[in-house]
RONU-471555 format. One record per residue: residue number from 1; y, x, z negated of N, C-alpha, C, O in turn; residue in one letter. Coordinates in nm, 4 decimals. Last residue first. Example, Ala and Ser with C-alpha at 12.3 -4.5 7.8 and 13.67 -1.06 7.14 Angstrom:
<pts>
{pt 2 {-0.2250 1.2850 -0.7080} {-0.1060 1.3670 -0.7140} {0.0030 1.2900 -0.7870} {0.1138 1.3409 -0.8039} "S"}
{pt 1 {-0.5690 1.3190 -0.7800} {-0.4500 1.2300 -0.7800} {-0.3300 1.3200 -0.7800} {-0.3319 1.4236 -0.8465} "A"}
</pts>
This chain:
<pts>
{pt 119 {0.6320 -1.4115 2.0229} {0.5630 -1.5392 2.0378} {0.6613 -1.6533 2.0375} {0.6214 -1.7692 2.0491} "X"}
{pt 118 {0.8090 -1.2003 1.9786} {0.7336 -1.2067 2.1029} {0.6708 -1.3439 2.1285} {0.6585 -1.3865 2.2434} "X"}
{pt 117 {0.9101 -1.2444 1.7292} {1.0058 -1.2323 1.8394} {0.9359 -1.2409 1.9746} {0.9957 -1.2835 2.0735} "X"}
{pt 116 {0.6719 -1.2430 1.5827} {0.7507 -1.3670 1.5914} {0.8501 -1.3595 1.7082} {0.8710 -1.4588 1.7780} "X"}
{pt 115 {0.6017 -0.9726 1.6019} {0.5182 -1.0736 1.6654} {0.5942 -1.2056 1.6826} {0.5818 -1.2717 1.7857} "X"}
{pt 114 {0.8131 -0.8575 1.4527} {0.7890 -0.8176 1.5920} {0.7073 -0.9232 1.6649} {0.7400 -0.9597 1.7778} "X"}
{pt 113 {0.7807 -0.9834 1.2039} {0.9055 -0.9992 1.2791} {0.8862 -0.9655 1.4262} {0.9364 -1.0358 1.5139} "X"}
{pt 112 {0.5242 -0.8872 1.1320} {0.5483 -1.0306 1.1515} {0.6745 -1.0551 1.2342} {0.6742 -1.1387 1.3247} "X"}
{pt 111 {0.5721 -0.6107 1.1050} {0.4770 -0.6599 1.2057} {0.5010 -0.8072 1.2359} {0.4985 -0.8481 1.3520} "X"}
{pt 110 {0.7597 -0.6212 0.8931} {0.7922 -0.5543 1.0197} {0.7026 -0.6075 1.1310} {0.7507 -0.6448 1.2380} "X"}
{pt 109 {0.6081 -0.7499 0.6978} {0.7287 -0.8150 0.7496} {0.7739 -0.7522 0.8807} {0.8214 -0.8225 0.9699} "X"}
{pt 108 {0.4089 -0.5608 0.6461} {0.3722 -0.6887 0.7064} {0.4943 -0.7600 0.7642} {0.4844 -0.8240 0.8689} "X"}
{pt 107 {0.5658 -0.3541 0.5284} {0.4926 -0.3311 0.6525} {0.4566 -0.4621 0.7226} {0.4717 -0.4737 0.8442} "X"}
{pt 106 {0.6592 -0.4850 0.2971} {0.7534 -0.4301 0.3946} {0.6853 -0.4126 0.5300} {0.7399 -0.4512 0.6333} "X"}
{pt 105 {0.4164 -0.5404 0.1692} {0.5053 -0.6500 0.2106} {0.6012 -0.6024 0.3186} {0.6220 -0.6704 0.4191} "X"}
{pt 104 {0.3307 -0.2801 0.1130} {0.2521 -0.3640 0.2049} {0.3362 -0.4810 0.2559} {0.3278 -0.5165 0.3735} "X"}
{pt 103 {0.5270 -0.2090 -0.0741} {0.5173 -0.1360 0.0523} {0.4380 -0.2157 0.1555} {0.4746 -0.2182 0.2730} "X"}
{pt 102 {0.4649 -0.3913 -0.2774} {0.5982 -0.3937 -0.2162} {0.5974 -0.3217 -0.0819} {0.6599 -0.3677 0.0136} "X"}
{pt 101 {0.2045 -0.3044 -0.3405} {0.2265 -0.4376 -0.2848} {0.3626 -0.4467 -0.2169} {0.3736 -0.5048 -0.1089} "X"}
{pt 100 {0.2605 -0.0553 -0.4533} {0.1810 -0.0631 -0.3298} {0.2009 -0.1979 -0.2614} {0.2126 -0.2050 -0.1391} "X"}
{pt 99 {0.3913 -0.1406 -0.6838} {0.4640 -0.0582 -0.5856} {0.3928 -0.0626 -0.4504} {0.4571 -0.0723 -0.3459} "X"}
{pt 98 {0.1789 -0.2735 -0.8064} {0.3013 -0.3477 -0.7727} {0.3840 -0.2716 -0.6683} {0.4394 -0.3316 -0.5761} "X"}
{pt 97 {0.0005 -0.0612 -0.8455} {-0.0349 -0.1729 -0.7583} {0.0858 -0.2546 -0.7156} {0.0937 -0.2997 -0.6013} "X"}
{pt 96 {0.1401 0.0871 -1.0334} {0.1088 0.1481 -0.9036} {0.0756 0.0388 -0.8023} {0.1179 0.0456 -0.6869} "X"}
{pt 95 {0.1332 -0.0949 -1.2428} {0.2634 -0.0574 -1.1851} {0.2435 0.0050 -1.0472} {0.3208 -0.0211 -0.9550} "X"}
{pt 94 {-0.1531 -0.3129 -1.1712} {-0.0824 -0.2074 -1.2454} {0.0558 -0.1844 -1.1831} {0.0906 -0.2469 -1.0829} "X"}
{pt 93 {-0.3095 -0.6283 -1.2089} {-0.2343 -0.5353 -1.1241} {-0.1589 -0.4367 -1.2135} {-0.1075 -0.4741 -1.3189} "X"}
{pt 92 {-0.6414 -0.6823 -1.3290} {-0.4967 -0.7000 -1.3424} {-0.4277 -0.5941 -1.2572} {-0.4805 -0.4849 -1.2363} "X"}
{pt 91 {-0.9494 -0.8552 -1.3444} {-0.8676 -0.7515 -1.2823} {-0.7216 -0.7858 -1.3031} {-0.6820 -0.9021 -1.2961} "X"}
{pt 90 {-1.2419 -0.9079 -1.5399} {-1.1101 -0.9492 -1.4937} {-1.0356 -0.8284 -1.4384} {-1.0571 -0.7149 -1.4809} "X"}
{pt 89 {-1.5663 -0.9907 -1.5467} {-1.4797 -0.8746 -1.5288} {-1.3495 -0.9237 -1.4665} {-1.3481 -0.9746 -1.3544} "X"}
{pt 88 {-1.7044 -1.1985 -1.8006} {-1.6516 -1.1816 -1.6651} {-1.5646 -1.0567 -1.6621} {-1.4987 -1.0217 -1.7601} "X"}
{pt 87 {-1.9773 -1.3158 -1.9943} {-1.8707 -1.2187 -1.9724} {-1.8335 -1.2115 -1.8248} {-1.9192 -1.2176 -1.7366} "X"}
{pt 86 {-2.0241 -1.6490 -2.1101} {-2.0672 -1.5416 -2.0203} {-1.9501 -1.4461 -1.9959} {-1.8366 -1.4904 -1.9786} "X"}
{pt 85 {-1.9054 -1.8536 -2.2442} {-1.9595 -1.7440 -2.3211} {-2.0062 -1.6259 -2.2369} {-2.0253 -1.5157 -2.2883} "X"}
{pt 84 {-1.7713 -2.0452 -2.1106} {-1.9143 -2.0717 -2.1325} {-1.9808 -1.9608 -2.2127} {-2.0988 -1.9711 -2.2464} "X"}
{pt 83 {-1.5185 -1.9327 -2.0830} {-1.5339 -2.0489 -2.1727} {-1.6812 -2.0821 -2.2027} {-1.7122 -2.1399 -2.3069} "X"}
{pt 82 {-1.6059 -1.5785 -2.0820} {-1.5573 -1.7009 -2.0177} {-1.5710 -1.8158 -2.1173} {-1.6291 -1.7982 -2.2244} "X"}
{pt 81 {-1.5032 -1.2734 -2.2285} {-1.5948 -1.3874 -2.2284} {-1.5288 -1.5072 -2.1615} {-1.4104 -1.5337 -2.1821} "X"}
{pt 80 {-1.4180 -0.9899 -2.0336} {-1.3768 -1.0951 -2.1268} {-1.4760 -1.2098 -2.1168} {-1.5268 -1.2395 -2.0087} "X"}
{pt 79 {-1.3459 -0.6562 -1.9433} {-1.4436 -0.7635 -1.9598} {-1.3927 -0.8627 -2.0638} {-1.3337 -0.8261 -2.1654} "X"}
{pt 78 {-1.1113 -0.5277 -1.7059} {-1.1594 -0.5420 -1.8431} {-1.2561 -0.6600 -1.8468} {-1.2487 -0.7512 -1.7644} "X"}
{pt 77 {-0.9307 -0.3053 -1.4844} {-1.0268 -0.4119 -1.5125} {-1.0649 -0.4114 -1.6600} {-1.0530 -0.3103 -1.7292} "X"}
{pt 76 {-0.6439 -0.2561 -1.2785} {-0.7220 -0.2198 -1.3958} {-0.8187 -0.3353 -1.4208} {-0.7916 -0.4492 -1.3827} "X"}
{pt 75 {-0.5209 -0.1414 -0.9617} {-0.5655 -0.2463 -1.0528} {-0.6410 -0.1836 -1.1689} {-0.6944 -0.0732 -1.1586} "X"}
{pt 74 {-0.4377 0.0974 -0.8528} {-0.3597 -0.0240 -0.8228} {-0.3971 -0.1407 -0.9137} {-0.3149 -0.2286 -0.9398} "X"}
{pt 73 {-0.5795 0.3300 -0.8649} {-0.4876 0.3016 -0.9747} {-0.4036 0.1775 -0.9534} {-0.3082 0.1538 -1.0275} "X"}
{pt 72 {-0.7773 0.3782 -0.6890} {-0.6434 0.4176 -0.6467} {-0.5395 0.3939 -0.7565} {-0.4240 0.4338 -0.7419} "X"}
{pt 71 {-0.9907 0.2565 -0.8174} {-0.9911 0.4033 -0.8056} {-0.8528 0.4556 -0.7677} {-0.8146 0.5650 -0.8093} "X"}
{pt 70 {-0.9118 -0.0111 -0.7754} {-0.9196 0.0422 -0.9116} {-0.9172 0.1948 -0.9094} {-0.8487 0.2564 -0.9912} "X"}
{pt 69 {-0.9350 -0.0334 -0.5018} {-0.8032 -0.0522 -0.5632} {-0.8010 0.0032 -0.7058} {-0.7001 0.0577 -0.7505} "X"}
{pt 68 {-1.2141 -0.0005 -0.4854} {-1.1245 0.0974 -0.4213} {-0.9841 0.0885 -0.4821} {-0.9218 0.1908 -0.5106} "X"}
{pt 67 {-1.2961 -0.2328 -0.6182} {-1.3319 -0.1014 -0.6732} {-1.2440 0.0090 -0.6151} {-1.2039 0.1010 -0.6863} "X"}
{pt 66 {-1.1926 -0.4279 -0.4439} {-1.1468 -0.4217 -0.5830} {-1.1773 -0.2853 -0.6442} {-1.0935 -0.2285 -0.7142} "X"}
{pt 65 {-1.3453 -0.3659 -0.2166} {-1.1993 -0.3541 -0.2113} {-1.1430 -0.3448 -0.3531} {-1.0552 -0.2627 -0.3795} "X"}
{pt 64 {-1.6067 -0.4213 -0.3057} {-1.5709 -0.2850 -0.2631} {-1.4193 -0.2633 -0.2570} {-1.3708 -0.1546 -0.2886} "X"}
{pt 63 {-1.5727 -0.7046 -0.3653} {-1.5901 -0.6047 -0.4704} {-1.5668 -0.4607 -0.4259} {-1.5109 -0.3830 -0.5033} "X"}
{pt 62 {-1.5396 -0.8518 -0.1152} {-1.4357 -0.8407 -0.2175} {-1.4534 -0.7208 -0.3103} {-1.3594 -0.6441 -0.3315} "X"}
{pt 61 {-1.7748 -0.8421 0.0344} {-1.6486 -0.7987 0.0956} {-1.5448 -0.7678 -0.0127} {-1.4713 -0.6695 -0.0028} "X"}
{pt 60 {-1.9686 -0.9396 -0.1296} {-1.9923 -0.8087 -0.0677} {-1.8692 -0.7556 0.0044} {-1.8607 -0.6360 0.0323} "X"}
{pt 59 {-1.8688 -1.1910 -0.1922} {-1.8749 -1.0877 -0.2961} {-1.8859 -0.9492 -0.2333} {-1.8214 -0.8542 -0.2774} "X"}
{pt 58 {-1.6584 -1.2980 0.0813} {-1.7838 -1.2950 0.0080} {-1.7740 -1.1881 -0.1004} {-1.6826 -1.1056 -0.1001} "X"}
{pt 57 {-1.4132 -1.5182 0.2268} {-1.4520 -1.3926 0.1646} {-1.5846 -1.4093 0.0936} {-1.6202 -1.5190 0.0507} "X"}
{pt 56 {-1.2804 -1.6544 0.4923} {-1.3953 -1.6760 0.4040} {-1.4416 -1.5415 0.3523} {-1.5013 -1.4619 0.4248} "X"}
{pt 55 {-0.9944 -1.7875 0.5982} {-1.0490 -1.6592 0.5553} {-1.1600 -1.6888 0.4558} {-1.1351 -1.7421 0.3477} "X"}
{pt 54 {-0.9708 -2.0602 0.6206} {-0.9745 -1.9817 0.7446} {-1.0267 -1.8409 0.7159} {-1.0952 -1.7817 0.7993} "X"}
{pt 53 {-0.9375 -2.2221 0.3969} {-1.0718 -2.1738 0.4313} {-1.0823 -2.1058 0.5670} {-1.1916 -2.0950 0.6225} "X"}
{pt 52 {-0.6630 -2.2282 0.3655} {-0.7329 -2.3496 0.4081} {-0.8704 -2.3146 0.4655} {-0.9135 -2.3691 0.5671} "X"}
{pt 51 {-0.5650 -2.0093 0.2434} {-0.5822 -2.0011 0.3892} {-0.6510 -2.1243 0.4478} {-0.6917 -2.1250 0.5639} "X"}
{pt 50 {-0.5578 -2.0719 -0.0280} {-0.4357 -2.0240 0.0379} {-0.4449 -2.0288 0.1900} {-0.3444 -2.0499 0.2578} "X"}
{pt 49 {-0.8295 -2.1365 -0.0747} {-0.7237 -2.2387 -0.0881} {-0.5988 -2.1970 -0.0105} {-0.5412 -2.2768 0.0634} "X"}
{pt 48 {-0.9513 -1.8851 -0.0315} {-0.9916 -2.0040 0.0441} {-0.8851 -2.1122 0.0421} {-0.8543 -2.1723 0.1451} "X"}
{pt 47 {-0.8245 -1.7345 -0.2279} {-0.8043 -1.6995 -0.0868} {-0.8422 -1.8187 0.0012} {-0.7722 -1.8494 0.0977} "X"}
{pt 46 {-0.9331 -1.8622 -0.4539} {-0.7875 -1.8668 -0.4302} {-0.7558 -1.8345 -0.2844} {-0.6705 -1.8991 -0.2237} "X"}
{pt 45 {-1.2039 -1.7909 -0.4373} {-1.1639 -1.9315 -0.4277} {-1.0157 -1.9451 -0.3949} {-0.9776 -2.0313 -0.3157} "X"}
{pt 44 {-1.1835 -1.5125 -0.4758} {-1.2425 -1.5663 -0.3525} {-1.1997 -1.7108 -0.3317} {-1.1631 -1.7493 -0.2206} "X"}
{pt 43 {-1.0792 -1.5111 -0.7370} {-1.0013 -1.4536 -0.6268} {-1.0517 -1.5083 -0.4932} {-0.9720 -1.5462 -0.4073} "X"}
{pt 42 {-1.2942 -1.6218 -0.8750} {-1.1660 -1.6923 -0.8757} {-1.0756 -1.6413 -0.7625} {-1.0041 -1.7195 -0.6999} "X"}
{pt 41 {-1.4857 -1.4242 -0.8436} {-1.5093 -1.5560 -0.7852} {-1.3792 -1.6349 -0.7746} {-1.3568 -1.7063 -0.6769} "X"}
{pt 40 {-1.3491 -1.1975 -0.9860} {-1.3898 -1.2010 -0.8465} {-1.4046 -1.3380 -0.7847} {-1.3419 -1.3662 -0.6825} "X"}
{pt 39 {-1.0670 -1.2936 -1.1942} {-1.1989 -1.2351 -1.1733} {-1.2441 -1.2650 -1.0302} {-1.1842 -1.3480 -0.9617} "X"}
{pt 38 {-0.7285 -1.2054 -1.2898} {-0.8277 -1.2915 -1.2285} {-0.9606 -1.2182 -1.2158} {-0.9660 -1.0956 -1.2254} "X"}
{pt 37 {-0.3930 -1.2235 -1.4146} {-0.5247 -1.1600 -1.4110} {-0.6275 -1.2588 -1.3567} {-0.6151 -1.3799 -1.3753} "X"}
{pt 36 {-0.1304 -1.3421 -1.1941} {-0.2000 -1.3331 -1.3223} {-0.3359 -1.2688 -1.3056} {-0.3880 -1.2605 -1.1943} "X"}
{pt 35 {0.0204 -1.3043 -0.9702} {0.0253 -1.4370 -1.0342} {-0.0395 -1.4364 -1.1721} {-0.0077 -1.5198 -1.2568} "X"}
{pt 34 {-0.0611 -1.0559 -0.8933} {0.0764 -1.0682 -0.9444} {0.0921 -1.2026 -1.0170} {0.1679 -1.2130 -1.1134} "X"}
{pt 33 {-0.3093 -1.1131 -0.7869} {-0.3043 -1.0562 -0.9209} {-0.1633 -1.0526 -0.9786} {-0.1471 -1.0468 -1.1005} "X"}
{pt 32 {-0.2338 -1.2018 -0.5343} {-0.2993 -1.2956 -0.6263} {-0.2907 -1.2430 -0.7690} {-0.2673 -1.3200 -0.8621} "X"}
{pt 31 {-0.1352 -0.9610 -0.4309} {-0.0453 -1.0764 -0.4460} {-0.1032 -1.1792 -0.5418} {-0.0302 -1.2376 -0.6219} "X"}
{pt 30 {-0.3691 -0.8053 -0.4241} {-0.2566 -0.7649 -0.5089} {-0.1602 -0.8805 -0.5325} {-0.1088 -0.8962 -0.6432} "X"}
{pt 29 {-0.5179 -0.9572 -0.2356} {-0.5671 -0.9352 -0.3722} {-0.4513 -0.8991 -0.4652} {-0.4379 -0.9567 -0.5732} "X"}
{pt 28 {-0.3494 -0.9385 -0.0082} {-0.3831 -1.0681 -0.0680} {-0.4297 -1.0517 -0.2124} {-0.3853 -1.1248 -0.3009} "X"}
{pt 27 {-0.3341 -0.6623 0.0483} {-0.2139 -0.7353 0.0069} {-0.2437 -0.8719 -0.0539} {-0.1708 -0.9168 -0.1424} "X"}
{pt 26 {-0.6226 -0.6190 0.0944} {-0.5466 -0.5483 -0.0096} {-0.4194 -0.6245 -0.0494} {-0.3980 -0.6495 -0.1680} "X"}
{pt 25 {-0.6891 -0.7949 0.3137} {-0.7562 -0.8005 0.1837} {-0.6732 -0.7362 0.0720} {-0.6567 -0.7959 -0.0343} "X"}
{pt 24 {-0.5891 -0.7792 0.5678} {-0.5154 -0.8617 0.4714} {-0.5732 -0.8562 0.3307} {-0.5119 -0.9078 0.2373} "X"}
{pt 23 {-0.7694 -0.6228 0.7077} {-0.6304 -0.5774 0.6959} {-0.5528 -0.6548 0.5903} {-0.4602 -0.6009 0.5297} "X"}
{pt 22 {-1.0018 -0.7799 0.7007} {-0.9980 -0.6496 0.6339} {-0.8548 -0.6039 0.6092} {-0.8231 -0.5523 0.5020} "X"}
{pt 21 {-0.9157 -0.9961 0.8574} {-0.9625 -1.0190 0.7205} {-0.9539 -0.8887 0.6421} {-0.9042 -0.8872 0.5295} "X"}
{pt 20 {-0.8699 -0.8651 1.0962} {-0.7559 -0.9223 1.0248} {-0.7926 -0.9526 0.8794} {-0.7103 -0.9365 0.7893} "X"}
{pt 19 {-1.1302 -0.7947 1.1634} {-1.0287 -0.6907 1.1490} {-0.9083 -0.7413 1.0704} {-0.8518 -0.6691 0.9882} "X"}
{pt 18 {-1.2601 -1.0397 1.1911} {-1.2962 -0.9506 1.0802} {-1.1905 -0.8441 1.0557} {-1.1641 -0.8072 0.9413} "X"}
{pt 17 {-1.0513 -1.3202 1.2756} {-1.1217 -1.1976 1.3123} {-1.1463 -1.1092 1.1902} {-1.0647 -1.1040 1.0982} "X"}
{pt 16 {-1.1041 -1.6382 1.1270} {-1.0134 -1.5272 1.1523} {-1.0976 -1.4027 1.1821} {-1.2026 -1.3823 1.1211} "X"}
{pt 15 {-1.2905 -1.8995 1.2897} {-1.2636 -1.8094 1.1791} {-1.1675 -1.6995 1.2234} {-1.1524 -1.6723 1.3425} "X"}
{pt 14 {-1.2107 -2.2212 1.4137} {-1.2474 -2.0818 1.4383} {-1.2055 -1.9948 1.3218} {-1.0991 -2.0138 1.2628} "X"}
{pt 13 {-1.1706 -2.4910 1.4126} {-1.2164 -2.4302 1.2887} {-1.2588 -2.2845 1.3073} {-1.3339 -2.2306 1.2260} "X"}
{pt 12 {-1.0907 -2.5555 1.6724} {-0.9990 -2.5816 1.5620} {-1.0405 -2.5072 1.4351} {-0.9545 -2.4646 1.3579} "X"}
{pt 11 {-1.3178 -2.4925 1.8199} {-1.1926 -2.4219 1.8465} {-1.0979 -2.4362 1.7277} {-1.0327 -2.3398 1.6875} "X"}
{pt 10 {-1.5000 -2.6751 1.7130} {-1.5242 -2.5319 1.6988} {-1.3962 -2.4522 1.7220} {-1.3697 -2.3550 1.6512} "X"}
{pt 9 {-1.3838 -2.9158 1.7955} {-1.3980 -2.8870 1.6532} {-1.4172 -2.7370 1.6325} {-1.3561 -2.6787 1.5430} "X"}
{pt 8 {-1.4019 -2.8882 2.0769} {-1.2721 -2.9104 2.0117} {-1.2786 -2.8748 1.8641} {-1.1876 -2.8098 1.8126} "X"}
{pt 7 {-1.6778 -2.8625 2.1187} {-1.5881 -2.7533 2.1561} {-1.4535 -2.7676 2.0847} {-1.3977 -2.6685 2.0374} "X"}
{pt 6 {-1.7623 -3.1149 2.0251} {-1.8124 -2.9925 1.9628} {-1.7192 -2.8749 1.9932} {-1.6858 -2.7970 1.9039} "X"}
{pt 5 {-1.6391 -3.2921 2.2036} {-1.5972 -3.2904 2.0636} {-1.6405 -3.1611 1.9960} {-1.5645 -3.1034 1.9182} "X"}
{pt 4 {-1.5473 -3.3157 2.5010} {-1.6362 -3.2211 2.4350} {-1.5898 -3.2031 2.2906} {-1.5126 -3.1125 2.2591} "X"}
{pt 3 {-1.5413 -3.6143 2.6647} {-1.4685 -3.5304 2.5700} {-1.5695 -3.4430 2.4978} {-1.6661 -3.4930 2.4402} "X"}
{pt 2 {-1.5331 -3.7443 2.9832} {-1.6177 -3.6840 2.8813} {-1.5325 -3.5930 2.7947} {-1.4609 -3.5062 2.8446} "X"}
{pt 1 {-1.4734 -4.0405 3.1551} {-1.4114 -3.9231 3.0953} {-1.4999 -3.8727 2.9819} {-1.5376 -3.9500 2.8939} "X"}
</pts>
């Protein structure tokens, strides 16, 4: 009997489709910021923990979304020194962002309910 360990491991550790990563970026960022202000690297690490590294975000993926959210008025940013003295750009959720998050939650629950009933 031959067991294809490589295939089994690859199947188990398959990454989430890019489309789903993109679709979840806004609600994930806003949800993380509801917990408290955060900076880019910390947000990337939090997403990894929350998804058991199924969603792997990069700087080049995160920052355009953060900048778009800032232009939309969903987040505000400010610079603050880190414990090492280096400045970091922190992001906080605004009232507009909280309202947007509530709408995103509603939409995701509709989709989740439909998929759950089918699966």
